[in-house]
C-alpha positions in Angstrom: 128.0 117.1 49.1 125.0 115.9 47.2 127.0 114.6 44.2 128.0 111.4 46.1 124.3 110.8 47.0 123.4 111.3 43.3 126.0 108.8 42.2 125.0 106.3 44.9 121.3 106.9 44.9 120.4 103.5 43.4 122.6 101.7 46.0 121.1 103.7 48.9 117.5 103.2 47.7 118.1 99.5 47.2 118.8 99.2 51.0 115.2 100.1 51.6 115.6 103.8 52.0 112.3 105.7 51.2 113.9 109.1 50.3 117.3 110.8 50.1 116.9 114.4 51.1 119.4 117.1 50.5 118.6 120.0 52.9 120.3 123.4 52.8 119.8 126.8 54.3 118.8 128.2 51.0 115.5 129.1 49.3 113.4 126.6 47.2 114.5 128.3 44.0 118.2 127.8 44.7 117.6 124.2 45.8 115.7 123.5 42.6 118.4 125.0 40.4 121.1 123.1 42.4 119.2 119.8 42.0 118.9 120.4 38.2 122.6 121.3 37.9 123.6 118.1 39.8 121.2 115.8 37.9 119.7 115.0 41.3 116.3 113.7 40.1 116.5 110.8 42.7 116.9 113.3 45.6 114.5 115.6 47.4 116.1 119.0 47.3 114.7 120.6 50.5 115.0 124.3 51.4 115.5 125.4 55.1 115.3 129.0 54.1 115.1 130.4 57.6 117.3 127.8 59.1 114.6 126.7 61.5 115.2 122.9 61.1 119.0 123.5 61.2 118.7 125.5 64.4 116.4 122.9 66.0 119.0 120.2 65.2 121.7 122.3 66.8 123.8 122.2 63.6 124.0 125.9 62.8 127.3 127.3 61.5 128.0 131.0 61.8 129.6 132.0 58.6 129.1 135.8 59.2 132.9 136.3 59.2 132.9 135.2 55.6 129.8 137.1 54.5 127.7 133.9 54.6 125.5 134.5 57.6 124.1 131.6 59.4 124.3 128.3 57.5 124.1 124.6 58.2 127.0 122.5 59.3 127.6 119.5 57.0 126.0 116.4 58.2 124.2 113.2 57.0 121.6 111.4 59.0 119.5 108.2 58.9 116.0 108.4 60.3 113.7 105.4 60.8 110.0 105.9 61.6 110.7 109.6 62.4 113.6 108.9 64.8 117.2 109.7 64.0 119.2 106.5 64.3 122.5 107.8 62.8 123.8 111.4 62.8 127.2 111.9 61.2 128.1 115.6 61.7 131.3 117.0 60.4 133.6 119.0 62.5 135.6 122.1 61.4 134.8 122.1 57.7 135.9 118.5 57.2 134.3 116.1 54.8 134.9 112.7 56.4 131.8 111.3 58.1 128.9 112.6 56.1 129.6 111.1 52.7 127.2 108.9 50.8 129.7 106.1 51.2 129.7 106.5 55.0 125.9 106.4 55.0 125.9 103.2 52.9 128.2 101.6 55.5 125.7 102.6 58.2 122.6 101.2 56.5 
């Protein structure tokens, strides 16, 4: 959830992070509206409209049974110099390892 990253943005950025990116399999208009509704000025709200990045990461979730189509699994990652150094991917709809607090611990 982006809200934890909004609340903790100052702490995360203070650790030397260049950008906090919230990426979703949505279009740019949805991401912009979502960012505004969450007061996420400190975050980059990125659209993966076709799910190409999500598919390349191997983190696609098939929500077709719920009328959602192909979506992204919930995850958080840390990248340094273009390399992923930490990837916290949730399993089975949980919200345990991808929180802002878990990322702060990993930084």
